[in-house]
Backbone as CSV, one residue per row, in Angstrom:
resi,resn,N_x,N_y,N_z,CA_x,CA_y,CA_z,C_x,C_y,C_z
1,MET,5.932,-20.750,-8.630,5.770,-22.139,-8.987,5.191,-22.181,-10.396
2,ASP,5.847,-22.907,-11.262,5.419,-23.007,-12.649,4.462,-24.189,-12.805
3,LEU,3.212,-23.895,-13.132,2.207,-24.947,-13.307,2.256,-25.579,-14.696
4,SER,3.015,-24.994,-15.583,3.051,-25.479,-16.962,3.484,-26.932,-17.052
5,GLU,4.484,-27.329,-16.275,4.954,-28.716,-16.363,3.884,-29.703,-15.925
6,TYR,3.047,-29.340,-14.967,1.980,-30.231,-14.518,0.854,-30.327,-15.553
7,ALA,0.507,-29.179,-16.133,-0.512,-29.174,-17.183,-0.013,-29.948,-18.402
8,GLU,1.253,-29.770,-18.743,1.835,-30.488,-19.880,1.886,-31.993,-19.616
9,SER,2.193,-32.384,-18.394,2.227,-33.804,-18.036,0.852,-34.436,-18.216
10,LEU,-0.186,-33.748,-17.783,-1.540,-34.259,-17.954,-1.908,-34.345,-19.435
11,ARG,-1.497,-33.350,-20.213,-1.763,-33.356,-21.652,-1.090,-34.556,-22.310
12,ARG,0.169,-34.809,-21.958,0.887,-35.968,-22.522,0.206,-37.278,-22.145
13,GLU,-0.260,-37.387,-20.907,-0.943,-38.610,-20.463,-2.226,-38.843,-21.260
14,LEU,-2.991,-37.780,-21.452,-4.249,-37.896,-22.195,-3.985,-38.320,-23.637
15,ILE,-2.988,-37.740,-24.258,-2.652,-38.104,-25.638,-2.060,-39.514,-25.674
16,GLY,-1.281,-39.873,-24.666,-0.645,-41.185,-24.622,-1.620,-42.344,-24.540
17,ILE,-2.739,-42.159,-23.877,-3.699,-43.260,-23.751,-4.452,-43.519,-25.051
18,THR,-4.286,-42.606,-26.016,-4.981,-42.801,-27.297,-4.023,-43.236,-28.408
19,LYS,-2.788,-43.636,-28.063,-1.815,-43.941,-29.121,-2.204,-45.159,-29.953
20,PHE,-3.027,-46.051,-29.441,-3.469,-47.209,-30.208,-4.881,-47.021,-30.778
21,ALA,-5.428,-45.828,-30.579,-6.777,-45.548,-31.081,-6.690,-45.031,-32.515
22,SER,-7.847,-44.829,-33.103,-7.883,-44.314,-34.477,-7.373,-42.870,-34.502
23,GLU,-7.091,-42.399,-35.712,-6.569,-41.044,-35.856,-7.583,-40.001,-35.400
24,ASP,-8.858,-40.248,-35.631,-9.903,-39.315,-35.197,-9.933,-39.199,-33.677
25,VAL,-9.833,-40.331,-32.992,-9.852,-40.322,-31.525,-8.598,-39.627,-31.000
26,SER,-7.452,-39.885,-31.626,-6.202,-39.237,-31.206,-6.288,-37.726,-31.387
27,ARG,-6.831,-37.282,-32.504,-6.971,-35.831,-32.757,-7.952,-35.211,-31.760
28,ALA,-9.028,-35.916,-31.466,-9.988,-35.402,-30.481,-9.325,-35.274,-29.111
29,ALA,-8.485,-36.245,-28.755,-7.788,-36.185,-27.466,-6.828,-35.000,-27.426
30,GLU,-6.133,-34.730,-28.526,-5.235,-33.579,-28.590,-6.002,-32.275,-28.417
31,MET,-7.130,-32.161,-29.108,-7.946,-30.949,-29.002,-8.491,-30.783,-27.586
32,LEU,-8.927,-31.881,-26.993,-9.436,-31.837,-25.622,-8.330,-31.432,-24.658
33,ALA,-7.137,-31.990,-24.828,-6.010,-31.667,-23.951,-5.657,-30.183,-24.035
34,GLU,-5.682,-29.625,-25.236,-5.378,-28.204,-25.403,-6.431,-27.327,-24.736
35,SER,-7.684,-27.718,-24.843,-8.753,-26.895,-24.273,-8.844,-27.034,-22.755
36,LEU,-8.271,-28.072,-22.193,-8.332,-28.285,-20.749,-7.285,-27.496,-19.960
37,ASP,-6.343,-26.854,-20.638,-5.234,-26.197,-19.957,-5.691,-25.247,-18.850
38,SER,-6.626,-24.337,-19.152,-7.059,-23.372,-18.134,-7.807,-24.051,-16.992
39,SER,-8.590,-25.078,-17.292,-9.309,-25.807,-16.233,-8.342,-26.557,-15.325
40,VAL,-7.309,-27.126,-15.925,-6.294,-27.836,-15.134,-5.574,-26.851,-14.218
41,ARG,-5.201,-25.696,-14.746,-4.518,-24.685,-13.927,-5.412,-24.221,-12.775
42,LEU,-6.684,-24.012,-13.052,-7.610,-23.588,-12.007,-7.752,-24.663,-10.934
43,SER,-7.831,-25.918,-11.345,-7.920,-27.016,-10.378,-6.655,-27.109,-9.542
44,LEU,-5.503,-26.931,-10.167,-4.244,-26.959,-9.418,-4.178,-25.807,-8.418
45,LEU,-4.658,-24.635,-8.814,-4.692,-23.498,-7.875,-5.602,-23.796,-6.691
46,SER,-6.720,-24.452,-6.944,-7.631,-24.817,-5.857,-6.965,-25.792,-4.899
47,VAL,-6.231,-26.746,-5.436,-5.518,-27.709,-4.594,-4.451,-26.998,-3.764
48,LEU,-3.698,-26.106,-4.396,-2.663,-25.371,-3.670,-3.267,-24.503,-2.571
49,SER,-4.393,-23.863,-2.843,-5.054,-23.027,-1.840,-5.561,-23.870,-0.674
50,ALA,-6.147,-25.013,-0.974,-6.634,-25.899,0.086,-5.467,-26.409,0.933
51,ALA,-4.358,-26.749,0.283,-3.183,-27.212,1.026,-2.637,-26.094,1.912
52,ALA,-2.572,-24.879,1.385,-2.083,-23.749,2.176,-2.995,-23.493,3.375
53,ASP,-4.305,-23.603,3.189,-5.252,-23.428,4.297,-5.058,-24.499,5.355
54,GLU,-4.872,-25.743,4.925,-4.697,-26.841,5.870,-3.383,-26.704,6.644
55,ILE,-2.327,-26.316,5.962,-1.041,-26.113,6.643,-1.136,-24.948,7.608
56,THR,-1.773,-23.863,7.190,-1.946,-22.698,8.070,-2.700,-23.071,9.334
57,ALA,-3.721,-23.920,9.207,-4.512,-24.328,10.375,-3.662,-25.097,11.387
58,ARG,-2.601,-25.712,10.937,-1.754,-26.506,11.828,-0.550,-25.726,12.357
59,LEU,-0.320,-24.516,11.855,0.819,-23.715,12.287,0.395,-22.731,13.362
60,ASP,1.281,-22.448,14.258,1.022,-21.446,15.293,1.634,-20.118,14.864
61,GLY,0.779,-19.156,14.578,1.246,-17.808,14.301,1.757,-17.561,12.901
62,ALA,1.635,-18.498,12.009,2.065,-18.284,10.627,0.888,-18.538,9.698
63,VAL,0.853,-17.777,8.637,-0.210,-17.914,7.649,0.438,-18.088,6.287
64,ILE,-0.027,-19.072,5.554,0.477,-19.319,4.202,-0.629,-18.928,3.230
65,ASP,-0.294,-18.027,2.329,-1.233,-17.587,1.297,-0.706,-18.014,-0.059
66,VAL,-1.608,-18.254,-0.977,-1.251,-18.499,-2.366,-1.698,-17.272,-3.140
67,ARG,-0.735,-16.611,-3.775,-1.043,-15.415,-4.553,-0.643,-15.643,-5.999
68,LEU,-1.388,-15.039,-6.888,-1.049,-15.135,-8.302,-0.148,-13.980,-8.689
69,THR,0.967,-14.311,-9.302,1.870,-13.321,-9.871,1.855,-13.575,-11.367
70,GLY,1.138,-12.742,-12.080,0.925,-13.033,-13.493,0.010,-14.230,-13.604
71,MET,0.509,-15.293,-14.205,-0.285,-16.517,-14.357,0.168,-17.625,-13.411
72,GLU,1.175,-17.354,-12.598,1.755,-18.404,-11.764,1.511,-18.135,-10.281
73,PRO,1.228,-19.196,-9.523,1.018,-19.039,-8.085,2.347,-18.852,-7.352
74,GLU,2.258,-18.171,-6.223,3.427,-17.926,-5.388,2.980,-18.103,-3.936
75,PHE,3.767,-18.803,-3.144,3.447,-18.970,-1.730,4.038,-17.803,-0.953
76,VAL,3.235,-17.231,-0.067,3.689,-16.143,0.785,3.428,-16.565,2.227
77,VAL,4.481,-16.557,3.032,4.363,-16.938,4.441,4.449,-15.679,5.276
78,THR,3.446,-15.464,6.123,3.410,-14.318,7.020,3.458,-14.840,8.440
79,ILE,4.428,-14.359,9.198,4.552,-14.759,10.597,4.155,-13.563,11.443
80,SER,3.225,-13.780,12.369,2.740,-12.676,13.200,3.842,-12.210,14.145
81,HIS,3.715,-10.970,14.591,4.697,-10.397,15.510,4.755,-11.185,16.810
82,GLU,3.599,-11.656,17.282,3.566,-12.409,18.530,4.341,-13.712,18.405
83,ALA,4.224,-14.381,17.252,4.948,-15.640,17.057,6.444,-15.382,16.987
84,ALA,6.800,-14.280,16.358,8.215,-13.942,16.260,8.804,-13.637,17.630
85,GLU,7.995,-13.090,18.525,8.463,-12.760,19.868,8.236,-13.902,20.843
86,GLY,7.634,-14.992,20.405,7.443,-16.160,21.257,6.267,-16.061,22.205
87,GLU,5.323,-15.167,21.941,4.176,-15.037,22.827,3.193,-16.168,22.611
88,ASP,2.372,-16.424,23.623,1.388,-17.491,23.567,0.165,-17.017,22.803
89,PHE,-0.377,-17.876,21.950,-1.566,-17.550,21.172,-2.829,-18.109,21.782
90,GLY,-2.743,-18.721,22.911,-3.925,-19.322,23.504,-4.089,-20.739,23.034
91,PRO,-5.299,-21.259,23.095,-5.504,-22.659,22.727,-5.235,-22.900,21.252
92,PRO,-4.764,-24.107,20.912,-4.512,-24.415,19.512,-5.816,-24.500,18.745
93,PRO,-5.758,-24.378,17.422,-6.996,-24.480,16.641,-7.596,-25.866,16.780
94,PRO,-8.917,-25.964,16.670,-9.553,-27.271,16.812,-9.104,-28.220,15.716
95,ALA,-9.123,-29.493,16.034,-8.762,-30.515,15.044,-9.825,-30.546,13.959
96,PRO,-9.464,-31.008,12.763,-10.467,-31.079,11.696,-11.677,-31.898,12.127
97,GLY,-12.852,-31.373,11.814,-14.080,-32.052,12.193,-14.577,-31.648,13.578
98,GLN,-13.770,-30.861,14.318,-14.161,-30.431,15.660,-14.174,-28.914,15.750
99,GLU,-14.598,-28.256,14.679,-14.609,-26.807,14.659,-15.636,-26.265,15.652
100,SER,-15.397,-25.035,16.071,-16.370,-24.385,16.943,-17.589,-24.021,16.104
101,ALA,-18.637,-23.585,16.768,-19.864,-23.227,16.045,-19.605,-22.091,15.060
102,ASP,-18.690,-21.150,15.434,-18.390,-20.027,14.549,-17.630,-20.464,13.303
103,ASP,-16.826,-21.524,13.397,-15.987,-21.954,12.294,-16.492,-23.232,11.640
104,ALA,-17.732,-23.613,11.885,-18.235,-24.905,11.419,-18.198,-25.028,9.907
105,GLY,-18.431,-23.971,9.170,-18.419,-24.047,7.716,-17.672,-22.865,7.141
106,GLN,-17.134,-23.048,5.987,-16.447,-21.965,5.319,-16.981,-21.858,3.907
107,SER,-16.966,-20.659,3.389,-17.406,-20.415,2.022,-16.341,-19.622,1.312
108,ARG,-16.253,-19.827,0.031,-15.288,-19.100,-0.793,-16.066,-18.076,-1.607
109,ILE,-15.540,-16.842,-1.670,-16.159,-15.812,-2.495,-15.084,-15.175,-3.368
110,THR,-15.521,-14.496,-4.390,-14.622,-13.711,-5.222,-14.937,-12.256,-4.941
111,LEU,-13.903,-11.491,-4.659,-14.066,-10.084,-4.323,-13.257,-9.263,-5.311
112,ARG,-13.907,-8.343,-5.981,-13.208,-7.474,-6.921,-13.032,-6.115,-6.262
113,LEU,-11.779,-5.647,-6.219,-11.446,-4.381,-5.574,-10.645,-3.501,-6.526
114,PRO,-10.744,-2.194,-6.356,-9.828,-1.319,-7.105,-8.395,-1.597,-6.635
115,ASP,-7.427,-1.448,-7.531,-6.037,-1.748,-7.201,-5.527,-0.966,-5.992
116,HIS,-5.896,0.321,-5.910,-5.397,1.122,-4.784,-5.942,0.613,-3.444
117,LEU,-7.181,0.134,-3.435,-7.769,-0.388,-2.208,-7.149,-1.734,-1.844
118,LYS,-6.880,-2.554,-2.834,-6.235,-3.843,-2.604,-4.859,-3.642,-1.962
119,GLY,-4.106,-2.677,-2.476,-2.782,-2.388,-1.912,-2.860,-1.937,-0.457
120,ARG,-3.821,-1.080,-0.161,-3.999,-0.615,1.230,-4.399,-1.763,2.141
121,MET,-5.271,-2.648,1.643,-5.726,-3.791,2.425,-4.548,-4.727,2.714
122,GLU,-3.725,-5.008,1.704,-2.571,-5.879,1.894,-1.578,-5.276,2.882
123,SER,-1.386,-3.969,2.813,-0.482,-3.297,3.747,-1.008,-3.376,5.169
124,ALA,-2.305,-3.161,5.340,-2.904,-3.229,6.676,-2.815,-4.643,7.240
125,ALA,-3.044,-5.639,6.404,-2.950,-7.025,6.862,-1.522,-7.364,7.258
126,ALA,-0.553,-6.963,6.448,0.852,-7.240,6.750,1.276,-6.531,8.034
127,ALA,0.803,-5.294,8.210,1.144,-4.550,9.432,0.588,-5.236,10.676
128,GLY,-0.540,-5.902,10.519,-1.141,-6.619,11.643,-0.635,-8.052,11.773
129,GLY,0.254,-8.448,10.863,0.781,-9.810,10.915,-0.255,-10.854,10.536
130,LEU,-1.181,-10.478,9.666,-2.263,-11.372,9.265,-2.240,-11.599,7.769
131,SER,-2.873,-12.677,7.344,-3.114,-12.855,5.914,-4.243,-11.905,5.530
132,VAL,-4.365,-11.654,4.250,-5.451,-10.789,3.783,-6.796,-11.413,4.152
133,ASN,-6.901,-12.729,4.009,-8.151,-13.409,4.351,-8.494,-13.207,5.828
134,ALA,-7.526,-13.429,6.720,-7.778,-13.263,8.154,-8.128,-11.815,8.470
135,TRP,-7.447,-10.861,7.804,-7.724,-9.458,8.039,-9.148,-9.114,7.597
136,LEU,-9.569,-9.627,6.420,-10.922,-9.372,5.941,-11.969,-9.979,6.870
137,VAL,-11.719,-11.194,7.355,-12.671,-11.835,8.276,-12.831,-10.982,9.521
138,ARG,-11.720,-10.497,10.071,-11.802,-9.635,11.266,-12.530,-8.336,10.971
139,ALA,-12.246,-7.725,9.821,-12.903,-6.458,9.474,-14.404,-6.645,9.279
140,ILE,-14.788,-7.715,8.617,-16.214,-7.975,8.397,-16.902,-8.294,9.711
141,THR,-16.253,-9.093,10.547,-16.828,-9.423,11.855,-17.027,-8.169,12.685
142,ALA,-16.023,-7.295,12.707,-16.133,-6.042,13.469,-17.262,-5.173,12.928
143,ALA,-17.380,-5.104,11.606,-18.444,-4.296,11.008,-19.826,-4.851,11.339
144,LEU,-19.955,-6.161,11.354,-21.256,-6.766,11.640,-21.611,-6.727,13.117
145,GLU,-20.604,-6.699,13.981,-20.870,-6.661,15.420,-21.193,-5.258,15.901
146,SER,-20.882,-4.243,15.107,-21.227,-2.864,15.479,-22.037,-2.243,14.350
147,PRO,-23.310,-2.663,14.211,-24.112,-2.225,13.063,-24.455,-0.745,13.071
148,GLY,-24.281,-0.041,14.170,-24.650,1.362,14.227,-23.720,2.272,13.456
149,ARG,-22.505,1.837,13.213,-21.527,2.694,12.541,-21.860,2.833,11.062
150,GLY,-22.112,4.050,10.649,-22.281,4.337,9.240,-23.576,3.861,8.606
151,SER,-24.455,3.303,9.378,-25.700,2.848,8.768,-26.860,3.678,9.286
152,ARG,-27.808,3.910,8.429,-29.008,4.655,8.816,-30.141,3.674,9.035
153,PRO,-30.971,3.949,10.016,-32.131,3.069,10.178,-33.041,3.195,8.975
154,ARG,-33.530,2.089,8.508,-34.439,2.097,7.366,-35.861,1.957,7.868
155,PRO,-36.779,2.665,7.236,-38.170,2.539,7.676,-38.683,1.128,7.428
156,ALA,-39.541,0.692,8.313,-40.117,-0.640,8.172,-41.005,-0.680,6.934
157,VAL,-41.074,-1.827,6.331,-41.911,-1.994,5.150,-43.366,-1.786,5.551
158,GLY,-44.092,-1.033,4.743,-45.497,-0.788,5.033,-45.734,0.495,5.824
159,LYS,-44.684,1.124,6.331,-44.839,2.393,7.058,-44.757,3.536,6.061
160,ARG,-45.507,4.614,6.314,-45.492,5.763,5.426,-45.012,6.986,6.175
161,TYR,-44.368,7.857,5.414,-44.004,9.159,5.922,-44.939,10.160,5.277
162,THR,-45.420,11.075,6.081,-46.286,12.100,5.524,-45.686,13.457,5.858
163,GLY,-46.043,14.450,5.096,-45.536,15.786,5.345,-45.398,16.520,4.031
164,PHE,-44.614,17.604,4.075,-44.386,18.367,2.873,-42.941,18.827,2.858
165,ALA,-42.497,19.301,1.696,-41.132,19.782,1.538,-41.142,21.042,0.700
166,ARG,-40.178,21.885,0.933,-40.021,23.103,0.122,-38.784,22.968,-0.728
167,SER,-38.838,23.576,-1.875,-37.638,23.564,-2.727,-37.164,24.955,-2.984
């Protein structure tokens, strides 16, 4: 999806409202329109992501992701194996405003990963018929529900260890 036409449309509108203004105001509007391009694109990406999330919440067994290819967004639809085979997914997702206690709020984070790890994560999510977001939520939930794996107990604050060591 090419966002350039939408950003350009907004730029034309901003310049158009100043056509009867002084030359200084018109030039300021042009400069402002040029500097707003990246902010407009970011806002459009946020709208597209929110729309994809809302559509995904209403679909059974399909996930819509918005991915950036270069500078342009691309919609990717992933259909789970169960949906393709017609299996039941259980109860439908709650209606907006009626989320369960676990889903009452959502937060957005930025995660930076090495390219090789990102590729492995995307492959694992696709193999499971999940979006990357859903796969990450499941992986984090599993890691938090089994805290014993890979973690060492840390000494309590204020406790001391005594002894000696040889080198």
